[in-house]
MARPA-695408 format. One record per atom (N, C-alpha, C, O): residue number from 1; residue in three letters; x, y, z. Coordinates in nm, 3 decimals, m for minus. Layout:
MARPA-695408
  pos  code        X        Y        Z
  NUM   ALA        X        Y        Z
...
end
This chain:
MARPA-695408
  pos  code        X        Y        Z
    1   MET   m1.701   m0.806   m1.532
    1   MET   m1.667   m0.794   m1.393
    1   MET   m1.515   m0.773   m1.378
    1   MET   m1.434   m0.836   m1.446
    2   GLU   m1.482   m0.685   m1.289
    2   GLU   m1.338   m0.651   m1.269
    2   GLU   m1.269   m0.764   m1.191
    2   GLU   m1.328   m0.826   m1.103
    3   LYS   m1.142   m0.786   m1.226
    3   LYS   m1.063   m0.890   m1.163
    3   LYS   m1.045   m0.854   m1.014
    3   LYS   m1.024   m0.738   m0.980
    4   MET   m1.052   m0.952   m0.930
    4   MET   m1.036   m0.935   m0.787
    4   MET   m0.903   m1.003   m0.745
    4   MET   m0.869   m1.111   m0.794
    5   TYR   m0.830   m0.937   m0.655
    5   TYR   m0.702   m0.989   m0.608
    5   TYR   m0.708   m1.023   m0.464
    5   TYR   m0.775   m0.955   m0.386
    6   SER   m0.638   m1.130   m0.424
    6   SER   m0.630   m1.173   m0.287
    6   SER   m0.528   m1.088   m0.212
    6   SER   m0.453   m1.012   m0.274
    7   THR   m0.526   m1.099   m0.084
    7   THR   m0.428   m1.026   m0.003
    7   THR   m0.290   m1.062   m0.042
    7   THR   m0.203   m0.975   m0.052
    8   ARG   m0.264   m1.189   m0.065
    8   ARG   m0.130   m1.232   m0.105
    8   ARG   m0.091   m1.171   m0.242
    8   ARG    0.021   m1.123   m0.259
    9   GLU   m0.181   m1.173   m0.337
    9   GLU   m0.154   m1.115   m0.468
    9   GLU   m0.127   m0.966   m0.460
    9   GLU   m0.042   m0.914   m0.532
   10   VAL   m0.200   m0.895   m0.372
   10   VAL   m0.178   m0.753   m0.356
   10   VAL   m0.038   m0.728   m0.299
   10   VAL    0.037   m0.641   m0.344
   11   ALA   m0.006   m0.809   m0.198
   11   ALA    0.126   m0.789   m0.136
   11   ALA    0.238   m0.818   m0.237
   11   ALA    0.339   m0.748   m0.236
   12   GLU    0.224   m0.917   m0.320
   12   GLU    0.327   m0.951   m0.416
   12   GLU    0.335   m0.841   m0.521
   12   GLU    0.445   m0.800   m0.559
   13   MET    0.220   m0.791   m0.570
   13   MET    0.219   m0.683   m0.671
   13   MET    0.284   m0.555   m0.621
   13   MET    0.357   m0.487   m0.694
   14   LEU    0.256   m0.524   m0.497
   14   LEU    0.305   m0.394   m0.439
   14   LEU    0.441   m0.412   m0.375
   14   LEU    0.505   m0.314   m0.335
   15   ARG    0.486   m0.534   m0.363
   15   ARG    0.618   m0.566   m0.301
   15   ARG    0.617   m0.520   m0.154
   15   ARG    0.710   m0.454   m0.106
   16   ILE    0.511   m0.556   m0.086
   16   ILE    0.500   m0.524    0.058
   16   ILE    0.460   m0.656    0.127
   16   ILE    0.425   m0.754    0.061
   17   HIS    0.467   m0.655    0.260
   17   HIS    0.431   m0.771    0.337
   17   HIS    0.282   m0.786    0.346
   17   HIS    0.212   m0.685    0.346
   18   GLU    0.230   m0.907    0.353
   18   GLU    0.089   m0.928    0.366
   18   GLU    0.029   m0.854    0.485
   18   GLU   m0.083   m0.805    0.479
   19   SER    0.105   m0.847    0.594
   19   SER    0.052   m0.781    0.717
   19   SER    0.031   m0.635    0.693
   19   SER   m0.051   m0.574    0.760
   20   THR    0.102   m0.576    0.598
   20   THR    0.084   m0.432    0.561
   20   THR   m0.050   m0.414    0.495
   20   THR   m0.118   m0.314    0.517
   21   VAL   m0.088   m0.508    0.415
   21   VAL   m0.222   m0.505    0.347
   21   VAL   m0.334   m0.519    0.452
   21   VAL   m0.432   m0.445    0.450
   22   TYR   m0.317   m0.617    0.543
   22   TYR   m0.417   m0.632    0.654
   22   TYR   m0.424   m0.503    0.737
   22   TYR   m0.533   m0.457    0.769
   23   ARG   m0.312   m0.448    0.770
   23   ARG   m0.308   m0.326    0.851
   23   ARG   m0.385   m0.213    0.783
   23   ARG   m0.465   m0.144    0.847
   24   ALA   m0.360   m0.195    0.656
   24   ALA   m0.427   m0.092    0.577
   24   ALA   m0.579   m0.114    0.576
   24   ALA   m0.657   m0.019    0.576
   25   THR   m0.617   m0.241    0.575
   25   THR   m0.757   m0.276    0.580
   25   THR   m0.818   m0.247    0.712
   25   THR   m0.927   m0.190    0.721
   26   TRP   m0.747   m0.285    0.817
   26   TRP   m0.801   m0.263    0.956
   26   TRP   m0.815   m0.114    0.986
   26   TRP   m0.907   m0.073    1.057
   27   ARG   m0.724   m0.034    0.933
   27   ARG   m0.730    0.110    0.953
   27   ARG   m0.835    0.177    0.872
   27   ARG   m0.870    0.293    0.897
   28   GLY   m0.887    0.105    0.773
   28   GLY   m0.987    0.159    0.680
   28   GLY   m0.929    0.231    0.561
   28   GLY   m1.001    0.294    0.485
   29   ASP   m0.799    0.222    0.544
   29   ASP   m0.734    0.291    0.427
   29   ASP   m0.760    0.216    0.303
   29   ASP   m0.768    0.277    0.196
   30   LEU   m0.775    0.085    0.309
   30   LEU   m0.796    0.001    0.193
   30   LEU   m0.924   m0.078    0.219
   30   LEU   m0.930   m0.154    0.315
   31   LYS   m1.023   m0.061    0.137
   31   LYS   m1.154   m0.124    0.157
   31   LYS   m1.174   m0.243    0.067
   31   LYS   m1.191   m0.229   m0.054
   32   PRO   m1.172   m0.362    0.130
   32   PRO   m1.187   m0.485    0.050
   32   PRO   m1.334   m0.525    0.030
   32   PRO   m1.424   m0.474    0.097
   33   HIS   m1.353   m0.617   m0.064
   33   HIS   m1.477   m0.687   m0.075
   33   HIS   m1.456   m0.814   m0.001
   33   HIS   m1.345   m0.869   m0.002
   34   ARG   m1.558   m0.862    0.064
   34   ARG   m1.541   m0.985    0.143
   34   ARG   m1.611   m1.101    0.074
   34   ARG   m1.725   m1.089    0.027
   35   ALA   m1.541   m1.213    0.068
   35   ALA   m1.597   m1.339    0.015
   35   ALA   m1.582   m1.437    0.127
   35   ALA   m1.481   m1.507    0.135
   36   GLY   m1.681   m1.446    0.217
   36   GLY   m1.671   m1.526    0.337
   36   GLY   m1.569   m1.462    0.424
   36   GLY   m1.581   m1.345    0.458
   37   LYS   m1.465   m1.538    0.463
   37   LYS   m1.357   m1.477    0.544
   37   LYS   m1.246   m1.418    0.460
   37   LYS   m1.155   m1.354    0.514
   38   GLN   m1.252   m1.437    0.331
   38   GLN   m1.147   m1.389    0.245
   38   GLN   m1.165   m1.241    0.205
   38   GLN   m1.277   m1.192    0.191
   39   LEU   m1.055   m1.173    0.188
   39   LEU   m1.060   m1.034    0.143
   39   LEU   m1.020   m1.032   m0.004
   39   LEU   m0.928   m1.102   m0.046
   40   ARG   m1.092   m0.949   m0.082
   40   ARG   m1.060   m0.938   m0.225
   40   ARG   m1.056   m0.787   m0.257
   40   ARG   m1.134   m0.708   m0.203
   41   PHE   m0.962   m0.751   m0.346
   41   PHE   m0.944   m0.613   m0.379
   41   PHE   m0.950   m0.594   m0.531
   41   PHE   m0.900   m0.678   m0.606
   42   THR   m1.009   m0.485   m0.576
   42   THR   m1.013   m0.455   m0.721
   42   THR   m0.892   m0.369   m0.756
   42   THR   m0.829   m0.310   m0.669
   43   GLN   m0.860   m0.364   m0.885
   43   GLN   m0.748   m0.281   m0.932
   43   GLN   m0.777   m0.133   m0.901
   43   GLN   m0.687   m0.057   m0.865
   44   ALA   m0.902   m0.094   m0.917
   44   ALA   m0.941    0.045   m0.887
   44   ALA   m0.911    0.083   m0.742
   44   ALA   m0.858    0.190   m0.714
   45   GLN   m0.947   m0.009   m0.651
   45   GLN   m0.919    0.015   m0.506
   45   GLN   m0.767    0.031   m0.482
   45   GLN   m0.722    0.120   m0.409
   46   LEU   m0.689   m0.057   m0.547
   46   LEU   m0.544   m0.052   m0.530
   46   LEU   m0.487    0.077   m0.588
   46   LEU   m0.403    0.143   m0.526
   47   ASP   m0.533    0.113   m0.704
   47   ASP   m0.482    0.239   m0.767
   47   ASP   m0.509    0.359   m0.678
   47   ASP   m0.422    0.444   m0.660
   48   LEU   m0.632    0.366   m0.620
   48   LEU   m0.667    0.473   m0.534
   48   LEU   m0.576    0.474   m0.410
   48   LEU   m0.526    0.579   m0.370
   49   TRP   m0.557    0.358   m0.351
   49   TRP   m0.476    0.347   m0.227
   49   TRP   m0.331    0.388   m0.256
   49   TRP   m0.268    0.455   m0.175
   50   ILE   m0.279    0.348   m0.369
   50   ILE   m0.142    0.381   m0.410
   50   ILE   m0.130    0.532   m0.428
   50   ILE   m0.033    0.592   m0.381
   51   ARG   m0.226    0.595   m0.495
   51   ARG   m0.220    0.741   m0.517
   51   ARG   m0.226    0.814   m0.382
   51   ARG   m0.154    0.911   m0.360
   52   GLN   m0.311    0.767   m0.293
   52   GLN   m0.325    0.834   m0.164
   52   GLN   m0.206    0.813   m0.072
   52   GLN   m0.183    0.892    0.019
   53   ASN   m0.132    0.709   m0.094
   53   ASN   m0.021    0.675   m0.002
   53   ASN    0.116    0.681   m0.069
   53   ASN    0.214    0.628   m0.016
   54   ALA    0.121    0.744   m0.186
   54   ALA    0.248    0.753   m0.254
   54   ALA    0.347    0.831   m0.168
   54   ALA    0.314    0.937   m0.116
   55   ALA    0.467    0.777   m0.155
   55   ALA    0.569    0.846   m0.074
   55   ALA    0.617    0.964   m0.152
   55   ALA    0.640    0.956   m0.272
   56   THR    0.632    1.075   m0.084
   56   THR    0.687    1.193   m0.147
   56   THR    0.838    1.191   m0.125
   56   THR    0.885    1.157   m0.017
   57   PRO    0.914    1.228   m0.230
   57   PRO    1.060    1.225   m0.217
   57   PRO    1.107    1.326   m0.107
   57   PRO    1.057    1.438   m0.098
   58   ARG    1.201    1.284   m0.029
   58   ARG    1.259    1.373    0.073
   58   ARG    1.382    1.441    0.018
   58   ARG    1.459    1.385   m0.060
   59   LYS    1.397    1.563    0.063
   59   LYS    1.517    1.639    0.024
   59   LYS    1.628    1.598    0.117
   59   LYS    1.619    1.616    0.239
   60   MET    1.734    1.543    0.058
   60   MET    1.849    1.499    0.138
   60   MET    1.943    1.618    0.154
   60   MET    1.969    1.689    0.057
   61   PRO    1.993    1.641    0.274
   61   PRO    2.088    1.751    0.292
   61   PRO    2.222    1.723    0.226
   61   PRO    2.267    1.609    0.219
   62   ARG    2.283    1.828    0.179
   62   ARG    2.414    1.812    0.118
   62   ARG    2.517    1.797    0.231
   62   ARG    2.494    1.846    0.341
   63   LEU    2.626    1.734    0.204
   63   LEU    2.727    1.717    0.305
   63   LEU    2.777    1.851    0.358
   63   LEU    2.812    1.861    0.475
   64   SER    2.780    1.953    0.271
   64   SER    2.829    2.085    0.321
   64   SER    2.724    2.145    0.419
   64   SER    2.759    2.233    0.497
   65   GLU    2.600    2.100    0.417
   65   GLU    2.500    2.150    0.508
   65   GLU    2.502    2.080    0.644
   65   GLU    2.444    2.128    0.742
   66   ILE    2.571    1.965    0.647
   66   ILE    2.579    1.890    0.773
   66   ILE    2.708    1.928    0.841
   66   ILE    2.814    1.927    0.779
   67   GLY    2.701    1.960    0.968
   67   GLY    2.819    1.998    1.040
   67   GLY    2.913    1.881    1.056
   67   GLY    2.867    1.769    1.077
   68   THR    3.043    1.902    1.048
   68   THR    3.134    1.790    1.059
   68   THR    3.187    1.773    1.199
   68   THR    3.278    1.694    1.225
   69   GLY    3.129    1.850    1.289
   69   GLY    3.169    1.823    1.429
   69   GLY    3.231    1.934    1.489
   69   GLY    3.270    1.928    1.606
end
């Protein structure tokens, strides 16, 4: 059986706030297993969510591209 993680453990592993984990669950982005009132997440679920929500690097403008006034 695959290890299950609590909401707190997920937040600590991903270095995000617990409310972010709950928000992702409420939106349906992250699908937990329920154990009574507790939410549990598998590593596979977390890996999929991370891949789907990975931030893409933004191109920062060079100073020469920004007008100086």
